[in-house]
C-alpha positions in Angstrom: -69.6 37.3 46.3 -66.5 36.2 44.7 -64.7 36.6 48.0 -67.2 34.1 49.7 -66.4 31.8 46.8 -62.8 32.0 47.5 -63.5 31.4 51.2 -65.7 28.5 50.8 -63.4 26.9 48.2 -60.4 27.2 50.4 -62.6 25.7 53.4 -63.4 22.8 51.1 -59.8 22.3 50.2 -58.8 22.4 53.8 -61.2 20.0 55.0 -60.6 17.6 52.3 -56.9 17.6 52.9 -57.5 17.2 56.7 -59.9 14.4 56.3 -57.9 12.6 53.6 -54.8 12.7 56.1 -56.8 11.6 58.9 -58.3 8.5 57.1 -54.9 7.6 55.8 -53.4 7.2 59.2 -56.3 6.4 61.6 -55.8 2.9 63.0 -53.2 2.4 60.2 -51.7 -0.6 61.9 -54.9 -2.8 61.4 -54.7 -5.4 58.6 -58.6 -5.5 58.2 -59.1 -5.9 54.5 -62.5 -4.0 54.4 -61.0 -1.0 56.3 -57.9 -1.0 54.0 -60.2 -0.8 51.0 -62.0 2.1 52.5 -59.0 3.9 53.6 -57.2 3.7 50.2 -60.3 4.3 48.1 -61.2 7.4 50.2 -57.6 8.8 49.8 -57.8 8.3 46.0 -61.3 9.9 46.0 -60.1 12.8 48.1 -56.9 13.3 46.0 -59.1 13.9 42.9 -61.5 16.0 44.8 -58.8 18.1 46.0 -57.2 18.6 42.9 -60.5 19.7 41.3 -61.3 22.1 44.1 -57.9 23.7 43.9 -58.3 24.1 40.1 -61.6 26.4 40.8 -59.2 29.0 42.2 -58.0 29.5 38.5 -61.5 29.6 37.0 -62.1 33.3 38.3 -61.2 36.3 36.4 -62.5 39.8 36.7 -65.2 39.0 39.3 -66.7 36.3 37.1 -66.4 32.5 37.2 -65.7 30.4 34.0 -68.2 28.3 32.4 -67.1 25.0 31.1 -63.6 24.8 32.6 -62.1 21.8 30.9 -59.6 20.9 33.6 -62.0 21.0 36.4 -64.8 19.1 34.7 -62.3 16.4 34.1 -60.9 16.3 37.7 -64.5 16.3 39.0 -65.2 13.4 36.8 -61.9 11.5 38.1 -63.2 12.0 41.6 -66.5 10.6 40.7 -64.9 7.5 39.1 -62.9 6.9 42.2 -65.9 7.3 44.5 -68.2 5.1 42.0 -65.5 2.4 42.3 -65.4 2.6 46.0 -69.2 2.5 46.4 -69.5 -0.5 44.0 -66.7 -2.3 46.0 -68.8 -1.6 49.2 -71.9 -2.9 47.5 -69.9 -6.1 46.6 -68.9 -5.5 43.1 -65.1 -5.7 42.6 -64.8 -3.7 39.6 -61.8 -1.8 41.0 -59.7 -5.1 40.6 -60.0 -5.2 36.8 -57.3 -2.6 35.3 -59.3 -2.4 32.0 -62.3 -0.9 34.0 -59.9 1.9 35.1 -58.5 2.5 31.6 -62.0 2.7 30.1 -63.3 5.3 32.5 -60.2 7.4 32.9 -58.7 7.4 29.3 -61.2 10.1 28.2 -60.5 12.6 31.2 -56.8 12.0 31.1 -56.7 12.6 27.4 -58.7 15.7 27.7 -56.5 17.0 30.5 -53.4 16.5 28.3 -55.1 18.0 25.4 -56.2 20.9 27.7 -52.5 21.5 28.7 -51.4 21.5 25.1 -54.0 23.9 24.0 -53.1 26.4 26.9 -49.6 26.0 26.2 -50.1 27.3 22.4 -52.4 29.9 23.5 -55.4 28.5 21.7 -57.5 27.9 24.9 -60.7 30.1 25.1 -62.6 30.8 28.4 -66.4 31.3 28.6 -67.8 33.6 31.4 -71.4 33.9 30.2 -73.8 31.7 27.9 -73.4 34.2 25.1 -69.5 33.3 25.0 -70.4 29.7 24.0 -70.4 30.2 20.3 -68.6 28.6 17.3 -65.5 30.7 16.7 -65.7 32.7 13.5 -61.8 32.4 12.9 -59.9 29.6 11.3 -60.3 25.8 11.1 -58.3 25.1 14.2 -60.2 27.2 16.3 -63.5 25.6 15.3 -62.0 22.2 15.6 -60.8 22.9 19.0 -64.2 24.4 20.1 -66.1 21.2 18.7 -63.7 18.9 20.1 -64.0 20.5 23.5 -68.0 20.3 23.1 -68.1 16.8 22.2 -65.7 15.6 24.8 -67.8 17.3 27.4 -70.9 15.5 26.1 -69.0 12.3 26.4 -68.1 13.1 29.9 -71.8 13.6 30.6 -72.7 10.3 29.0 -69.9 8.6 31.2 -71.7 10.1 34.3 -75.0 8.4 33.2 -73.0 5.0 32.7 -71.3 5.4 36.2 -74.7 6.1 37.8 -76.3 3.0 36.2 -73.3 0.9 37.4 -73.7 2.1 41.0 -77.5 1.3 40.8 -76.6 -2.2 39.7 -74.1 -2.7 42.4 -76.7 -1.5 44.7 -79.4 -3.8 43.5 -76.8 -6.6 43.7 -76.2 -5.7 47.3 -80.0 -5.8 48.3 -80.2 -9.3 46.8 -77.3 -10.6 48.9 -77.5 -8.6 52.1 -77.2 -10.4 55.5 -80.6 -10.3 57.0 -79.1 -11.3 60.6 -77.3 -7.9 61.1 -76.8 -6.5 64.6 -78.1 -2.9 65.4 -74.5 -1.6 65.6 -73.8 -3.1 62.2 -77.1 -1.7 60.8 -76.3 1.7 62.1 -73.0 1.5 60.1 -74.8 0.1 57.1 -77.4 2.6 56.9 -74.8 5.6 57.6 -72.7 4.4 54.7 -75.7 3.9 52.4 -76.8 7.7 53.1 -73.2 8.8 52.5 -73.1 7.0 49.1 -76.4 8.4 48.0 -75.6 12.1 49.3 -72.0 11.8 47.7 -73.5 10.8 44.3 -75.9 13.8 44.4 -73.4 16.3 45.5 -70.8 15.1 42.9 -73.3 15.3 40.1 -74.5 18.7 41.4 -70.8 20.0 41.6 -70.1 18.8 38.1 -73.3 20.6 36.9 -72.2 23.9 38.5 -69.2 23.9 36.0 -71.7 24.9 33.2 -73.2 27.8 35.0 -71.5 31.2 35.9 -73.8 31.5 38.9 -71.5 32.3 41.9 -74.3 31.4 44.5 -74.5 28.0 42.8 -70.9 27.4 43.4 -70.8 28.5 46.9 -73.6 26.2 47.8 -72.0 23.4 46.3 -68.6 24.3 48.3 -70.5 24.4 51.6 -72.6 21.2 51.1 -69.6 19.2 50.0 -67.6 20.5 53.0 -70.3 19.3 55.4 -70.3 16.0 53.4 -66.6 15.4 53.7 -66.8 16.1 57.5 -69.7 13.7 57.8 -67.9 11.0 56.0 -65.1 11.1 58.4 -67.3 10.4 61.3 -68.5 7.4 59.4 -65.1 6.4 58.5 -64.0 6.6 62.3 -67.0 4.5 63.4 -66.1 1.7 60.9 -62.4 2.0 61.9 -63.4 1.8 65.6 -65.4 -1.4 64.8 -62.7 -2.9 63.0 -60.3 -2.2 66.0 -62.9 -3.7 68.3 -63.0 -6.9 66.1 -59.3 -7.2 66.1 -59.2 -7.0 70.0 -62.2 -9.4 70.3 -64.5 -6.7 71.8 -66.9 -6.2 68.8 -68.9 -9.2 69.5 -69.4 -8.4 73.0 -70.6 -4.8 72.0 -72.8 -6.3 69.6 -74.4 -8.7 72.1 -74.7 -6.0 74.8 -76.4 -3.8 72.3 -78.7 -6.3 71.1 -79.6 -7.2 74.6 -80.9 -3.7 75.3 -83.3 -4.1 72.5 -84.2 -7.7 73.3 -84.9 -7.0 77.0 -87.8 -4.6 76.1 -89.7 -7.4 74.1 -91.9 -10.0 75.5 -93.2 -11.7 72.5 -91.1 -14.5 71.0 -88.2 -13.6 73.3 -86.0 -16.7 74.2 -84.7 -14.8 77.3 -88.0 -15.1 79.0 -88.7 -18.9 78.0 -88.3 -21.4 80.8 -86.4 -23.9 78.3 -84.5 -21.5 76.2 -81.2 -22.9 74.5 -78.0 -21.2 73.7 -78.8 -21.5 69.8 -82.3 -19.7 70.5 -80.7 -16.8 72.4 -78.0 -16.5 69.8 -80.3 -16.4 66.9 -82.4 -13.8 68.7 -79.2 -11.7 69.4 -78.2 -12.1 65.5 -74.8 -13.6 66.5 -73.0 -16.8 66.2 -73.5 -19.4 68.8 -69.7 -19.9 69.6 -69.5 -16.1 69.9 -72.3 -16.1 72.5 -70.9 -18.9 74.3 -67.5 -17.4 74.5 -68.9 -14.0 75.7 -70.8 -15.8 78.5 -68.4 -18.4 79.6 -65.1 -16.7 79.0 -65.5 -13.0 79.2 -68.3 -13.0 81.9 -67.3 -16.3 83.7 -70.9 -17.4 83.9 -72.9 -20.5 83.2 -75.5 -20.0 80.5 -78.4 -20.8 83.2 -76.9 -18.1 85.5 -76.5 -15.6 82.7 -80.1 -16.3 81.5 -81.5 -15.9 85.0 -79.7 -12.6 85.4 -81.4 -11.4 82.2 -84.8 -12.4 83.3 -84.4 -10.6 86.6 -83.2 -7.5 84.8 -86.5 -7.7 82.6 -88.6 -8.2 85.9 -86.9 -5.2 87.5 -87.5 -3.0 84.5 -91.3 -4.0 84.3 -91.6 -3.4 88.1 -90.2 0.1 87.7 -92.0 1.3 84.6 -95.5 -0.6 84.7 -98.3 -1.3 87.2 -98.5 -5.0 86.1 -99.1 -7.4 88.8 -95.9 -9.3 90.2 -97.6 -12.6 89.3 -98.1 -11.5 85.7 -94.5 -10.3 85.4 -93.2 -13.6 86.8 -95.1 -15.6 84.3 -94.0 -13.3 81.4 -90.4 -13.8 82.5 -90.6 -17.5 82.4 -91.0 -18.3 86.1 -93.4 -21.1 87.1 -95.0 -18.8 89.8 -94.6 -15.7 91.7 -92.7 -17.3 94.7 -90.2 -18.7 92.4 -89.6 -15.2 91.0 -89.7 -13.5 94.5 -87.0 -15.8 95.8 -84.7 -15.4 92.8 -85.4 -11.5 92.9 -84.5 -11.1 96.7 -81.3 -13.3 96.1 -80.3 -10.9 93.4 -81.4 -7.4 94.6 -81.6 -7.9 98.3 -85.4 -7.0 98.4 -88.8 -8.3 97.4 -90.3 -7.3 94.0 -93.0 -5.2 95.9 -90.5 -3.3 97.8 -88.3 -2.8 94.8 -91.3 -1.2 93.1 -92.0 1.0 96.0 -88.5 2.2 96.2 -88.5 3.1 92.4 -91.8 4.9 92.7 -90.6 7.2 95.4 
């Protein structure tokens, strides 16, 4: 089992290094502020996570895993702080901009790390490999003081975790109160993916920190495997966000959003401005969850169409879909699409598809 622990730890270290390098350079030329914040916050998080992962190689001795390894506990906590600051920033709380916040949250683990190095150099560091080892030293006063200090500092670290989790919850509630309701499907998918990422990372980081207080090899292996999968998943989510940022920089994101929203809207009849006879650009833009000027630029400049011609095209696409997938009467479909009567739809349909609606349906049913 110890061999498997080494393998999974090495795999985690490798994937963290690779994903960290990928996120540091992918679309690096973009000056998008949101992307830059995600990029460097992820790099900071992965740096601490990599250091914590590598430190686990030194917690094994004689086929046993050390309990309460001070250095690893502190590095895990530093990784959690970087993650929490990043997540809070995503939720709209800019705690990372205040240097006092960083000092307040990192002074304890940094102090413990320095003390741990000093204790190791003086030969006073004690390792625990089973619960029975975690007892007050029977020796001199210095050993007892070091033991008590170690326990108290780790209790303070645990309390800091609770504080950071409360901070994250407050930031999330703030985000819920201020979230943009007019969000496209593409943006909504990214939004949900990042929310899932934050939740899973929070659970896994707490679980990983908890594993430091147990000598179960299986527990450590499970944490390593789950974190490896999580880091790989977050790379996919980051790539999608970076691609969206690139599309926005090139003026293509709005077109992608409009086309994605159109797929949804063309399947809806009720309160669908695309199917109304007197629809306006403002009505359609609101239904597509985009700005009026963005929709206008998409139709007139990118497609080279007038609004009425574009709207007529969408009505005919809706009619074609209904003809191919339902048994509704042509006259009923015509009225649903905003035509005054069936002949008006027949004329427009034949001009667009080169066939009548009835012939089109027969062709699609063969």
